[in-house]
N, C-alpha and C positions, 0 to 999 in steps of 0.2 A: 841662110843658116840651115844646116842639115838636121833632119829629125832622127831621133833614135829609132831603131827597127820597130819597137813596140808601138810607138806613136804613129809611124807610117802605116802599120797594120790597122790601127784603129781608124785612121782617116780613110784607108782603103775600104774597110768594112762599111763605114758610113756612106761612102760614095757608091758602093755597090748596092746597098739597100735603098738608097735614094733613087738610083737609076731604075732598080727593079720596081720600086713603088710607082714610078711614072710610066714605065713601059709595060710591065707585066707583074702586078703586085703579088708579093708572097701571100699565100692564103692557105686554105684547108688542104689543097693538093700538095703544096710545097711542104707544109708541116708534117704531113703524114707520109711523105715519100712517094705519093701517087702522082701520076701524070696529070697535069692541069691543061685541058684542051680548050678552056674557055678564054674569055678576054681578060682574065685576072679577077680574083675574088676580092670581095670588099674588105676582108680582114686585113690584107696587106695595105690597102688604100687607107683604111681607118688608122692603121698603125702609123703610116707616114704622115697623115694629116693631123692626127690628134693623139699623139703618144702621151703617156703620163708626164714625162719630163717636159715635153713641149707645152702641155697644158698648165703645169704647176710651177715649173722652173725650180730655182733654189728654195728648198724648204727651210723652215726655222721653227724653233720652239717659242710659242707665244703663250705665256702663262703655263697652263697645264695641257696645252693643245699643240698639235702639229699644224703649221700654217704654210700656205704657198707664198710665192714671192709677192703676191698682192695683199697678203694678210688674211686670206680666207682660210677657214679650217679645212683640213684635208684628212681623209681616212684612207690609208693604203691597204691593199689586200693582195696577198701573193703566196708563194710557195718557197719552201726550203729544199735544197738538195739534201741527199743523204751524204755521208762522209765521202769526200772526193777520193780518198785512198781505196775505197771499196766500189763506188758506183760512178766513177768518172765516165763510164760508157753511157750513162743515162743523161749526160749533159753534152749534147751535140747540136749541130745546126737544126736538125729536124725537131728535136725536143724543145729547144729554145724558141723556135718559130711557133710551135704549137702553144707553148705557155704564153707567149706574147699575143698571138693573133687569134687563137682559137679559145684559149682559156680566159684571155683578157686580164692577165695579172699585171698589177701596177709595179710589183717589186719582186726581186728574186734574192733569196738568202743563199749565199755560197758557203757551205759548211765545210770548214777545214779543221779536222781533228788535229790535235797537237801530239798526243800519244797514240797508242793503238795503231801503229803503222803510219802515222800521219807526219806532220811537219817536222818533228824532231829527227826523223829518219833521212830527210832530204830537204833541208831548208830552201836551197836554191831552186830545186825542182818544183816544190809546192808554191813558192812565191811566184815563179814564172807562170804556173798553171792559174794562179789567182789573177795575175795581170791579164792573161789571155781571156779568162772568163768575164772579168770586169769589162773588157773591151767588147765582148760578144753581147752582153746584156745592154751596155750603153748604146751599141749600134741599133738596138731594137727599141730605144726610147724608154727604157724602164729604169727604176731605181734599183740599187743593189746594196745588200748588206754583206759586208766582209766579216764573216763569222769566225772569230778565234775560238774554236770549239774545244776549250779546255773542259775536262770532265773528271778525270782521275789522274793525279791527285786533285783534290778539291780546293786546295789553297792556291789562288791565282799567283801568289808570289813564287811558287815553284817554277813557273815559266816566265817570270818577269823579264829576264834578260832577253829571252827569245822573242817575247812580245814587243819589247822596245825595238829590236832589230827589224822585225816583220812590219810593224805599223809605220816605222820611219820609211821603209822602202815603199810601202803601199801609198802612204800619204804624199811622199815626194813625187811620185809618178801620177797620181790621180787627184791630188788636192785641188787642182784648178777646175775640176768637174763639179756639176751641180747635183749629181745623182748618188753620191756615195754616203753610206752609213757605215760606221765603224762599231761593230759589236765586240767589245774588248775582253769579255769574260763570259762565256756561254752559261755555265752552271756552277758557280762557286758552292762549296759545301764543306761542312766540318770546321769552319772557322767563323769568327764573329764578324758582324758588319763593319766594325771599326777596322779590322784587318783588310777586308775587301775594299773598303773605302780608301785605305792608304795605297792599295794597288792602283785603283782608278786615278788617284791624285798624281801618281807617277807616270801613268800612260798618257793621260790627256795632254800634258805639255809636249810630249813627243809628236803627237798628231798635229797639235796647233802650230808647231814650227812651220808646217807646210800647208795646212788647211785650217783657215781661221773660222770658217762657218759650217763645215760639215758636221752633221749630227752624230754624236757619240752615244752609244747605247751601253748602259752600265748594268752588269749582272748584279743580282741581289741575293741575299742569303738563302741557304738551303735549296739549292738547285733552281735559283731564280724564282722562288715562290714568295718573295718578300718576307721570308722567315716563317711562313705559315706551316711548312712541312717540318719545321723544327720546334713547333709548339709556341713560337713567338707570333708577332703580327707586324703589319706594315708600319706601325708607329715608330719603331726603331729607326727605320730609314727616313721617315718624314721628319723626325726630330733631329737628325744628324745628316743633313743633305751634303752632297758634294758641291762645293762652291765653284761653279763653272757655268758658262753659257752654252746654249744649244746642246744640252744633254737630256737624255730620257732614261728611265729605269725600266728594266725588263721584267716580264712575268711569263712563266711557262705553266701550262696546264694540260692535263689529259682528262677528257670529259668523264670517262668511266671510273676514274680514280679520284678526281678532285671535285668535291661536292660543294654544297652551299657555303661551307666555311671558307673555301678559296674564292668562290664567286663574290661573296660579300666583301672579302678582303680586297680584291681587285677593285671593286666598286668604290670602296672608301678611299683607297690609295689614289684613284684617278681624280678624285675631287681635290686632292692636295698637291700631287706631284705629277709631272708628265710621264705617262706610261706607254710602253710599246710591247705588245705580245709577240715576241720574236719566235715563239715555237708553241704549237699546241697540236693535239690529236683528238680524234673522236673516240679513241679506245683507251686502254689502260696505260699507265705511265711507262710501261715497257715498250710502247708502240705496237702492242699486239693485243689479242683478245677481242671480245665482242665490242661492237661500236655502240655508243650511247648517243645517238643523234639528238635525242630530246634535250639532254643536258648540254650538248655542244651548241644547240640552237639558243639556249638560254644565254650562254656566253656570247654568241654572235649578237644577240639582241642587246645585251649590255654594252658590248664594244661599239655597236652602231649608235646607241644612245649617248655614250660618253665620247665618241669620236676617237676610239682607240684603234690604231692600226694593228694589223695582224698578219702573221705568216704561219702557214700550216706545214707540219712535218708528215710526209716527205715525198718529194718528186723522184721516185725511183721504182724499181721492180723487185725490191726486197720481198722475201716470202711473208713477212709479217703483215697484219691487216692494216697497219698504218701507212704502208706504201701505196701510192696512187695507182700503180700499174701491176698487172699480173706478171709473175715471174716469166722471164724470157722475152719481155717486150723490148728491152734495151739490147743492142743499140739501134735496131732497125725500125722500131715503132710498129704501127702508127701510134701517135701520142695524142691524137685529137679525141674529142668526145664521141665522134662517130666511128672511131677506129676499132671498138670492141674489146679493148685491152684494159679498161678501167675497172678496178675493184669497186666494191660498194662505197668505200670511203672516198675513192677518187672521184666517182660520179657526184657524190654529195658535195665535196669541197669545190669541184669545178662549178657546179651550179651556184654555190654560195658566192664565189668570186664573180661570176657573170651577173648574178642578181644583186650585186652591191652589198654583199654581206649577209643576206638572208636567203635561205635555200627554198623558200616558198614565195609565190608571187605576192607583191604588195596588194593590200586590200583597199587602200585609200582611193577615194573618188578623185578623178582629175579635176583641176581647177578650170575656171572658165577660159583662161588663157590657153591652158593645155588642150582644152577641147577644140578650140578654133585652129590650133596648130597641129592637131593629131587626128586627121580624118580617118574614118573607117572605110571599109569596102575592099575592093580588090587592089592588091599592091600595084603601084604604078611608079615607074621611073620619073624623077623630077618632082615628086611630091615631098613636102616637109612633114616628117613624123616626129611626134613628141613621145616622151616616155609614157607607156601605158596605152598607146594607140594599138588597135587591133586591125588586122587585115587578113584577107584570105589570099592564098596563092597555091595553085595546084590542088585545090579542094581542101586545103588544111588552113586552120586559123592560127595566126601568130600574134604575139604581143611584143611591142617595141621595148627594148631594154635601154637604148641610148638615143637621145634626140639626134636627128640627122636628116639630110635631104637625100632621097634615094637616087641611085645611079644604076645604069645598066651594069650587070655583074654583081649587084648587091642584093639579089633576090633572097628572100628570107631563109630558104633552106641552105644557102651558101654562107650565111653570115651569122653564126651563133653568138658573136659578140654584140650583135644588134637586135636579133630576134630570137624569141623562144616560142615553142608551141604553146598555145593557150589551153 
C-alpha cells in the first residue's frame, strides 16, 4: 500500500532523527546552527532515548488530572509559537531542535490564527503548514497542541464551519498518533458559556470520528479566564460541564495583569474539573510591559501542586517583552540558552521548563535512596546520577536535573537538559 506524501515525509523525518541519534546525536551545536566537532552531544541522545512521548505514551484524563498510559499523573511544560502567519520563520529545524533538546520542552503549541491574516485567507495553505509542523514536532518525540486561535470575533460560532473542516482534516491525518491535543477555541469572549459550550458540543464529534482518545481542550468564557475577566467565576463551567470523555478546560493568564482573584479561581477550578493552562505570560495581558516574575512563580507553584500542565506565550522574536527571543533572532538563531538571544522572560521560562516548573533550584533534601544513587565529586562517565546530585567539572559545580547514567559526550556543560550550574 502506498503512503500519502505527508505520511512518507513523517516516516522520513523519524528515520533521519533516529539515525542521527545513533550516529551523531542532534544537540546544542545542531540546534544553534553551530558546527559540532565532538562525538555528539547528550541532548540528542537523551531525546532519542527518553522523549516525552516515549516515556508517557498516549495520555488520558483521569478525574481532574492528566495521566500517562500507565495511569500515572503527568504535568507537561512547553512553549507556544506566535501566530504562524507572522512568525513562521521562527519555527524551523534549528528552533525546534533547541526547544526539544536544549529547552527540554514536553509540548509545543502551534498557534494558527483564524482571522488577522490567518487561516481564513488560505485554508489549504495553513492546513498544510499545520500538517508539516505536527510532523516536525512528532519526529522530536514531543506532544503537540493544534491551536485554533480564534480571537476576534469572540463568538466561536462565527468560525464553526471553518473549524469543522479544519479539525476533520487534522484528525483524519493524525488521529492515530499518541501525541495530539486539539485546542478548539483559543479565547472565546463576549458570549455566554452556554453558547461556547454548544460550539464545543458540535466540534467534539467531528474530531471523534477519527480520533477516539486524543485530548480535546475547551476554551472557557472571557478569553479563557473561566469567566473571571467578565466578573463571573469558574462555577458556571463547573455546574454545566461538557458531557464528553478526555476533555480539559483551558485557562489563560498574564502575571502582571491577573492577580490573586484569577490565581484563586484557577485553584478552585482545578479541584473540580480537569484544567490545562494553554497560554500564559510573565507580563501584562497584552504580552508586553514589565515582567512580574514573583506572581508568575506563584502560578507555577500552584500548577506544580495541582499537576496542571502549562504552555508559555511565546516562542518568537516579536518586539514585545513576552517573546522569548530578541528581535532579529529568527530565522538564523541561535535559539539555545547559551546563544545570547534570549530576553529576560525567555531566560526565565527556559529555566522553569528545565527545572520542572520552578525557576529556582529545589530545596528538598535527597532521600536515602537518592543519596546512594547520586554520588558527588568529579563528573565521571559511566556513573549513575540522580536528581539533585552535585558534581564538579572543569572547576565548576553542577546540579543534576534528570536521573541518568553519564556517557562520554554528556559532560555537564554540554547538556543543559541534564545539568545546571549549582
